[in-house]
Structure formats: structure tokens, C-alpha cells
DSSP file (Angstrom, degrees, kcal/mol; ACC not computed):
  #  RESIDUE AA STRUCTURE BP1 BP2  ACC     N-H-->O    O-->H-N    N-H-->O    O-->H-N    TCO  KAPPA ALPHA  PHI   PSI    X-CA   Y-CA   Z-CA
    1    1 A M              0   0    0      0, 0.0     2,-0.1     0, 0.0     0, 0.0   0.000 360.0 360.0 360.0 141.7  238.5  -89.2   42.1
    2    2 A T        -     0   0    0      1,-0.1     3,-0.0     7,-0.1     0, 0.0  -0.432 360.0-106.2 -84.1 160.6  240.4  -87.7   39.1
    3    3 A N    >   -     0   0    0      1,-0.1     3,-1.6    -2,-0.1     6,-0.3  -0.780  25.0-156.4 -86.2 112.0  244.1  -88.0   38.6
    4    4 A P  T 3  S+     0   0    0      0, 0.0    -1,-0.1     0, 0.0    -2,-0.0   0.590  87.6  65.6 -69.5  -7.8  245.5  -84.5   39.4
    5    5 A T  T 3  S+     0   0    0      4,-0.0     2,-0.3     3,-0.0     5,-0.0   0.623  78.8  97.2 -87.3 -12.1  248.6  -85.1   37.3
    6    6 A K  S X> S-     0   0    0     -3,-1.6     3,-1.2     1,-0.1     4,-0.7  -0.609  77.4-132.9 -79.3 134.5  246.5  -85.2   34.0
    7    7 A S  G >4 S+     0   0    0     -2,-0.3     3,-1.0     1,-0.3     4,-0.4   0.837 103.7  57.6 -59.2 -36.3  246.5  -81.9   32.2
    8    8 A E  G >4 S+     0   0    0      1,-0.3     3,-0.6     2,-0.2    -1,-0.3   0.794 104.3  53.7 -67.6 -24.4  242.8  -81.9   31.6
    9    9 A D  G <4 S+     0   0    0     -3,-1.2     3,-0.3    -6,-0.3    -1,-0.3   0.671 107.4  52.4 -78.2 -16.9  242.2  -82.1   35.4
   10   10 A M  G X< S+     0   0    0     -3,-1.0     3,-1.9    -4,-0.7    -1,-0.2   0.395  75.6 101.6 -98.9   2.0  244.5  -79.1   35.9
   11   11 A K  T <  S+     0   0    0     -3,-0.6    -1,-0.2    -4,-0.4    -2,-0.1   0.780  88.2  41.4 -62.3 -27.1  242.7  -76.7   33.5
   12   12 A D  T 3  S+     0   0    0     -3,-0.3    -1,-0.3    -4,-0.2     2,-0.1   0.279  83.1 132.1-101.7   9.8  240.9  -74.9   36.3
   13   13 A F    <   -     0   0    0     -3,-1.9    -3,-0.1     1,-0.1    -4,-0.0  -0.420  60.9-132.4 -64.6 134.3  243.9  -74.8   38.6
   14   14 A L  S    S+     0   0    0      1,-0.3    -1,-0.1    -2,-0.1    -4,-0.0   0.838  99.4  34.0 -59.1 -37.4  244.3  -71.3   40.0
   15   15 A F  S    S-     0   0    0      2,-0.1    -1,-0.3    36,-0.0    35,-0.1  -0.741  82.3-170.6-121.7  81.3  248.1  -71.2   39.3
   16   16 A P        +     0   0    0      0, 0.0     2,-0.2     0, 0.0    -5,-0.1  -0.294  48.9  34.7 -70.3 158.2  248.8  -73.2   36.1
   17   17 A G  S    S-     0   0    0     32,-0.1     2,-0.5    33,-0.1    32,-0.1  -0.625 110.4 -13.8 101.2-159.8  252.3  -74.0   35.0
   18   18 A I  E     -a   49   0A   0     30,-0.6    32,-2.2    -2,-0.2    33,-1.3  -0.699  61.6-172.7 -83.0 124.9  255.3  -74.8   37.2
   19   19 A N  E     +a   51   0A   0     -2,-0.5     2,-0.3    31,-0.2    33,-0.2  -0.980   9.5 178.9-122.8 121.0  254.8  -73.9   40.8
   20   20 A L  E     -a   52   0A   0     31,-2.0    33,-1.7    -2,-0.5     2,-0.5  -0.872  29.8-129.3-125.0 151.3  257.7  -74.2   43.2
   21   21 A A  E     -a   53   0A   0     -2,-0.3     2,-0.6    31,-0.2    33,-0.2  -0.858  30.4-134.3 -92.0 133.6  258.5  -73.7   46.8
   22   22 A I        -     0   0    0     31,-3.4     2,-0.7    -2,-0.5    15,-0.0  -0.797   7.7-150.3 -92.2 124.0  261.6  -71.5   47.2
   23   23 A T        -     0   0    0     -2,-0.6    31,-0.1    14,-0.0    17,-0.0  -0.850  22.7-133.0 -90.2 115.0  264.2  -72.7   49.7
   24   24 A K        -     0   0    0     -2,-0.7     2,-0.3    30,-0.2    10,-0.1  -0.526  15.9-133.5 -75.0 128.5  265.8  -69.6   51.0
   25   25 A P        -     0   0    0      0, 0.0     8,-2.8     0, 0.0     2,-0.3  -0.632  21.4-165.8 -83.5 137.6  269.6  -69.8   51.1
   26   26 A F  B     -B   32   0B   0     -2,-0.3     6,-0.2     6,-0.3     2,-0.1  -0.889  14.2-127.3-119.2 151.8  271.4  -68.6   54.3
   27   27 A D    >   -     0   0    0      4,-3.0     3,-1.9    -2,-0.3     6,-0.1  -0.225  43.0 -84.7 -86.3-176.3  275.1  -67.9   54.8
   28   28 A A  T 3  S+     0   0    0      1,-0.3    -1,-0.1     2,-0.1    -2,-0.0   0.718 129.3  54.3 -63.7 -21.5  277.3  -69.3   57.6
   29   29 A N  T 3  S-     0   0    0      2,-0.1    -1,-0.3     3,-0.0     3,-0.1   0.392 120.1-106.8 -93.3   2.7  276.1  -66.6   60.0
   30   30 A G  S <  S+     0   0    0     -3,-1.9     2,-0.3     1,-0.3    -2,-0.1   0.561  76.5 134.0  85.4   7.9  272.4  -67.4   59.5
   31   31 A K        -     0   0    0      1,-0.1    -4,-3.0     0, 0.0    -1,-0.3  -0.657  67.7 -94.7 -91.1 149.2  271.7  -64.3   57.3
   32   32 A L  B     -B   26   0B   0     -2,-0.3     2,-1.2    -6,-0.2    -6,-0.3  -0.412  32.5-135.8 -60.6 129.2  269.7  -64.5   54.1
   33   33 A D     >  -     0   0    0     -8,-2.8     4,-2.4     1,-0.2     5,-0.2  -0.738  23.3-175.4 -90.7  92.7  272.2  -64.8   51.2
   34   34 A N  H  > S+     0   0    0     -2,-1.2     4,-2.7     1,-0.2     5,-0.2   0.846  78.3  54.4 -61.4 -37.4  270.6  -62.4   48.8
   35   35 A A  H  > S+     0   0    0      2,-0.2     4,-2.1     1,-0.2    -1,-0.2   0.926 112.0  43.6 -64.8 -44.0  272.9  -63.1   45.9
   36   36 A R  H  > S+     0   0    0      2,-0.2     4,-2.2     1,-0.2    -2,-0.2   0.873 113.2  52.4 -69.2 -36.2  272.2  -66.8   46.0
   37   37 A L  H  X S+     0   0    0     -4,-2.4     4,-2.5     2,-0.2    -2,-0.2   0.925 109.6  49.1 -64.2 -43.6  268.5  -66.1   46.4
   38   38 A E  H  X S+     0   0    0     -4,-2.7     4,-2.4     1,-0.2    -2,-0.2   0.911 111.1  49.9 -61.8 -42.1  268.5  -63.8   43.4
   39   39 A A  H  X S+     0   0    0     -4,-2.1     4,-1.8     2,-0.2    -1,-0.2   0.891 110.7  50.3 -63.7 -39.1  270.4  -66.5   41.4
   40   40 A L  H  X S+     0   0    0     -4,-2.2     4,-2.1     2,-0.2    -2,-0.2   0.916 110.3  49.0 -65.4 -43.7  267.8  -69.1   42.4
   41   41 A I  H  X S+     0   0    0     -4,-2.5     4,-2.7     1,-0.2    -2,-0.2   0.903 108.7  53.8 -62.6 -40.9  264.9  -66.9   41.4
   42   42 A E  H  X S+     0   0    0     -4,-2.4     4,-2.4     1,-0.2    -1,-0.2   0.886 107.7  51.0 -60.6 -38.6  266.6  -66.3   38.0
   43   43 A R  H  X S+     0   0    0     -4,-1.8     4,-1.5     2,-0.2    -1,-0.2   0.903 110.3  49.2 -65.3 -40.8  266.8  -70.0   37.5
   44   44 A Y  H  <>S+     0   0    0     -4,-2.1     5,-2.5     2,-0.2    -2,-0.2   0.915 111.7  48.7 -64.5 -42.1  263.1  -70.4   38.3
   45   45 A L  H ><5S+     0   0    0     -4,-2.7     3,-1.6     1,-0.2    -2,-0.2   0.896 108.5  53.6 -64.7 -39.2  262.3  -67.6   35.9
   46   46 A A  H 3<5S+     0   0    0     -4,-2.4    -1,-0.2     1,-0.3    -2,-0.2   0.820 106.6  52.6 -63.2 -30.2  264.4  -69.2   33.2
   47   47 A A  T 3<5S-     0   0    0     -4,-1.5    -1,-0.3    -5,-0.1    -2,-0.2   0.402 119.6-115.7 -84.3   2.9  262.5  -72.5   33.7
   48   48 A R  T < 5 -     0   0    0     -3,-1.6   -30,-0.6     1,-0.2    -3,-0.2   0.817  46.2-179.7  66.9  34.3  259.3  -70.4   33.2
   49   49 A A  E   < -a   18   0A   0     -5,-2.5    -1,-0.2     1,-0.1   -30,-0.2  -0.447  14.2-163.5 -62.2 135.9  258.0  -71.0   36.7
   50   50 A S  E     +     0   0A   0    -32,-2.2     2,-0.3     1,-0.3   -31,-0.2   0.585  67.1  13.2-101.8 -11.9  254.7  -69.2   37.1
   51   51 A A  E     +a   19   0A   0    -33,-1.3   -31,-2.0   -36,-0.1     2,-0.3  -0.982  59.6 179.7-159.4 150.8  254.4  -69.1   40.8
   52   52 A A  E     -a   20   0A   0     -2,-0.3     2,-0.4   -33,-0.2   -31,-0.2  -0.986  12.2-150.7-150.4 154.8  256.5  -69.7   43.9
   53   53 A S  E      a   21   0A   0    -33,-1.7   -31,-3.4    -2,-0.3    -2,-0.0  -0.973 360.0 360.0-129.2 146.9  256.1  -69.6   47.6
   54   54 A C              0   0    0     -2,-0.4   -30,-0.2   -33,-0.2    -1,-0.1   0.382 360.0 360.0-106.3 360.0  258.6  -68.8   50.3
């Protein structure tokens, strides 16, 4: 089995680059905190994330 952390093993990976799961922020009332979510997405984009899942 190949080592999936080696870059040559990842060349055919469907989503190359940084791939992150987004943890959705909620406020004290259990509602989605859109401002914090937007700030989190901006941080991911600044880090050059190429894909994310919610």
C-alpha cells in the first residue's frame, strides 16, 4: 500500500490542495452565526483551501 501523505501518491486526487471540513458556528440561541461563518470561510480562502465540506 502506498503512503497517502506523499505528494506523488496524491497527484491523481480529485481535490488537490488543502481540503477542510467547516465547523459551522452557532450562537447562544442555536442559530447559525453567519458573521462568524463568513470570517471562517475568509480564513480558509486566505490559507488557499481548495475545497471544504459542511
